[in-house]
N, C-alpha and C positions, 0 to 999 in steps of 0.2 A: 172500598178501603175506608177504614175508620179514620177519625180525626187524628189519633195518635200517629198512625202510620203515615199519614200526610205530613204531619208535623216533623216526624223523624226524617223523612226524605227532604223536606225543605231545610232542615238544620244541616243535614249532610251536604247539600248543595252549597249553602252559605260558607260551610267550613272550607270548601275548595278555594276560597279567596284567602285562606289563612295558611293552609299546607295541603299537599296531596294526600290521597288516601294511603294509610300505612300498608306495608306489604303483607300479603297473604301467601305464605311460602309452604310448599310441601317439604317436609323434613324427611329425607331418605333414611337417616340413621334411626330415628324413632319408628318410622314405618316398618323398617326391616326387623327391628328389635321386637315389635309388638304384633307383627303380621297384620298390619292395618294401614290405611291411607291416612296419615296424620299431617295435618296442616297447622301452621302457627300464624296466628294473627298477631303481627309484630308491633304492638303498641309501645314496645321499648324503643322503636325507631321513630317515634313522633319527634317534633322539634324540641320538646321538653323531656323526651324519654319516658313518657307515660301518657295514658289516656286522659289525664286530668285537664289537659288543655281544652278538651271538647266541652265539658260541662261549664267550665269557667267562661269560655267564649259565649256560649248560649245564654247563660245567666246575665252577663254583663250586657250583651246585646239587647236582651229584653228589658233590662232595667233602664237602658238609655232610650229605648223606644217608648217606654211608659213615661219617662221624664228626661227629655233631652238635656236639661241643665244638670243632671246628676253627673258629677265628675269626681266624686270621692268614693273609692271602694276599699273596704276593709276585710281582711281575712286573718285567721289564726291557723297556722300550720307549721309543722316541722319538716315537711318534705314535699311531695309531688304537687299537692294542691297549691302551695305557695309558689312554686315555679310556674304552674299553669296560669295562675292569677297574674303574676308579674309579666309573663309573656303577653297576655292580653291587655294589661294596662298600657303597655307601650304600643300595642297594635291600635287600641282605640284612642290613644292620646289623652288618657285620663290619669288622675293621681290615685296611687294605691299605697296604703299603709298596711304592711303585713307584720303581724306579731308572731314571733318565734320563741320558743323556750330558750333560756339562757344556755341550756345544756345542748342545744342543736350543734351538730358537728360544723366546723368552719367551712368545710366543702360544700354543704347544702346551703349555707348562708351566702356564700360567694356565687353559687350557681343562680340562686334567686335574684341576687343583685345584678348579675350579668344579663339575665333575661329581661329584667325590668328597666335597667338603666336609670336614667334621670326621672323616670316616671314613678318609680317606686322608693318608698322609705321603709327600711326594715327596723323594727324595734324588738330588741331581745328582752323579754320580761318573763319572770317566773322560772322556778326549777322544774315544775310540772305543767303538762299541757292544760290541765283544768284552770290553773292560775292564769295562763296565757290567754285562754279563751275568754274568761271573765273580764280581763283587762281590755281585750279587743272589742268585745261587745259593749262595754261601758264607754270606750272611746268613740265607737261608731254612733251610739245613741246621742252622745254629747255633741258631736260634730255634724250630725245629720248625714252620715254616710250611708252607703248600701253595704250590708254585710253579706259576703259571699260564703255560703255553706259549702263544705266539701262534698256533701252527698244528699242531705235531706232537704232537697229543694226541687220543685217540679221542673224548673228550667234546667237545672243541672242534670236531672234524670233524662230529659229530652236530649240534651247534648250528648250524653254517654250512649244513648241508643244508636247513634250514628256508627258505632262499631259493628252492630248487627246489620245495619243497612249495607255497609261496605262488604261484609262477609257474603251476604246473599247476592249482591250485585256482581261479584267476582267469580262465583261458582256456577257451573252449568246447572246444577241442581242443588237443593238444600242438602247439607251434610246429614249424616245419620244421628249425629249428636254434637253438641258444643259444650265444652268444659271451660269454666271461667271462675276467677276468684271472687270472693265476696268479703268485704270488710264492713263499711257503713251501708253498703247496698246500692249506691248510685249507679255503678256500671251494670250490676246484675239485674236490677229492676228495670233500668232502661232497655237493656237488650231483651229481657223477658217480655216486656210489653210489645216490643216490635215483632219478635219472633212468634209470640203466641198468635198474632194476627196473620203473619205472612207464612209461617211454617208451623202450624199448630200441632202437627203430629210429631215434630222433632223434639226429643227430650233434651232438657237443659240440665247439666250437672254442675253443682256449685261446690266450691272448695274454700274452707276457711281454716286458719291456723288453730291447732289444738288449744293453744294458750289464749285464744280470743274467739271462741266459738259462740258468738252472741246470737247468730241466726239459729243454730242448733238448739240453743236454750229457749229461744222465743218460740220456735215451732213445737217443742216439747210441751210448753205451757200454754200455748195458744194466745200469748200476749207478749208485749215487750218485756224484756228482762235485762237488768243491769248486772253484769258480771261482777262479783266481789273482787276479783283480781284478774289482771290481764298480763300476759307475757309480751313485752314490747318488742321482741326480736324482729317479728314480721311487721315492721312499723307501718307499712303501707296498707295493712289489712287487719291489724289488731285493734279492735274497738270494743269497749265494754258494753255498748248498747247500740244495736242496729237502729237506723233511722226510722221514725214513725211513718213517714210517707213511703219509704222504700219496703218496710215490712208489710204494708197493705198490699203491695204488689206481690211480694214473695211468700205470703202466708199460706198460699195453696200449693207450694212446692212440696212434693212428696218428701218426707224426711229421709227416706233411703237414698235420695239423690243429692243430699248435702253431706259431703264428706269432710273429714278433718285431717289435716296434715301435721304431724309432729315436727316441731322446730329443727331438731337434729337431722331428721330425714330430708327436710327442705334444703339443709346445707349440703347434703350429699348430691341432691339434684342440681344445685347451683354449680358445684364443682364439676359434675359430669358434663353439664352443657357448656361450661367454660373451657374444659380440657378437650372435649371431643369435637364440639361444634363451634367453638370460639364465640359463643353467644353470651353476653354479659347480662345477667338477670339479677334484680334485687330479690329479696325473700318473697315478697308479695307476688312479683312477676313469675316466680317459679311454681306457684301453687298448683296451677292447672296441670303442669307436667309431673308434678310430684305424685299425683294419685294414679298415674298410668299403670305402675306395676300391680296395684291392687284392683285395677279395672281391666286387667289383661284379657280375661275371659269375655268380658262385656264388649270390648272394643275390637276383638279379633275379626278381621275381614270387613270392618266398617270404615266409612269415611268420617273422621273426627277432626273438629277444629278446636284447638287449645288457644285461649287468649293469653299471651305473655304480656301482662299489663304494665310492666315497668322495668327499666334497666338502670335506674339511679342507684348503682351499687358503689358504696365507699370502699375503695380497695384497702383502706387501713383496717377494715374488718375481715380481710381475706384470711389472716392467720386464725382468727376465731372461727370463721366458717369452716376452714379446713379441719381444724381440731374437732369441732362438733360432728363433721362428716366422718372423721376417722372413728370417733367414739360410737357413732350410730352403726357404722360398719363392723364394729367389734374388733378393729385392728389397733385400737389405742386404749390403754386402761391406766388408771391411777390406783395405787394401793399404798396403805401404810404398813410397813414391815417392822416387826419387832426384831431388831438386829442384836445378836449376842455381842457383848463387848469383850471379845477375845481375839487374839491374833489368828488370822486366816479366815474369820467369818465372812468378810466381804468377798474374798477370793471364792469361798464355797458358794456364795450366792451367784457370783458372776459366771461360775462354771455351769450353773443350772440353765443359763440362757441359751436358746437355740441359735443356729446361724442366721435366722431371719429376724432375731429380736434385737432392738436397739434401745438404749436407755436415753429417754428424752428429758427426764427430770430426776435429779437425785439430791435430796435435801434433808440433812438431819434436823428434826423438829425439836427434839429434847432428849435428854437422858432420863428415862422414866424410872429406872432403877439402877442399882450399883452395877449390875451385870448386863443390862440391856439398854438400847436406845431406840427411839422411834424414828423411822426414816420414811419420807415421802418419796415414792418412786413412780415415775411415768415410763411406760414401756410401749414402744411402737413395734408392730410386726406386720407381716405381709398377708397373713391368713388368720382368721379368728380362732381356728382350732389349736393354734400354737399356744394360746393361753391355757388351754386345758392341760397341755403337756407340761407347761411351766409350773402351774398350780399343783399338779401331781408330784413333781419333784420337790416343791416346797413342803408339801404335806408329808412326804416320805422322810424329809430331813428334819421334821418337827419345827420348821420355821413358822412362827405365828404372823399372820397377815390379815388385812381387811381390805377388800375391794371397795373403793369409795367412788368409782366412776359414775354410778347412778345415784349417789347420795348428794342431792342438790345442795343441802346446807353445808356439809363439809367441803365439797368441791368449790363452792363459792368462796369460802374462806381460805382454802389452802392452794387450790390450783391456779 
């Protein structure tokens, strides 16, 4: 066994003093749905509801071994990394200063404070994460602290590899494939290094959000790429640039095994797992499950492990997630209707609606001409094909309308 495999096993053993192995559970619903043997590695059930506790533990342990007097750790994070660092600061009895953007939801700030207790100080700095990161690094250099990277750190990578160690140790044989999310690459590179040595014939599939596909871009160019724009909805995996250390491990992954998941479809997956299985997943935690429909032929009859990497879902986001899921499923649309300003026009429109169509939004925007007014309308229905029927009726009645459901600019301003 190589040194990395030895290290991964040693890290995993040490982690047992912090928390037990997260569950590896066969999911009967998904197994039946895809005619496969599908198992979920439930990192959403760790003490901080994500795998980030692992890398933070190992990096802090190694830093204190190298310098026993090191008692100040600094991090910049708006989410799971902050909570993992806070938990470990209290565990090791050291001081932690965690910088978070001013715009961080109060729920995440409070959870970080709860995990860290008196061991952690939280500083809210900057409207954007880049500003937060710069401030944290400057503070760290000035105070002589140890900066804890969320992913681009050898010791963090070692810590995350423990997920793979636990999977292989709990199964009678290696699965036919593992599907896991990739953001900055800490989890994926750590697991890949271990699995390449211990189960080299087993393919690893990686999934990143469409709006933050930094690994896909780097593989296409053969070098690190900084994305010009990132959709931050999948906040646990949406990074503009994958880590340098992690990319060195991942650069030989076949591009066809790196899939992207559109944000609206991820919402549908979150809702599905919540409603049917009672499993709460954050957007990044749902990535590995989100690609199962497009991999249906590939996984049929096989044993598959999906890593559900986190469950820190803010339920204040549930209305947005439900809305995006409905839009992805084609059962909710928004359009602007040019409504004739005459008696009975509204009644004529309402009579075009089918028995399964509900008005979710109705708002006059402006009177665009003496005889017409613009109306923003949101319609929910039970089947996508109902919209074709409605639009046929509108066309036949010479109503002028514009579907803005997929118009990102207009939807951002109006919906």
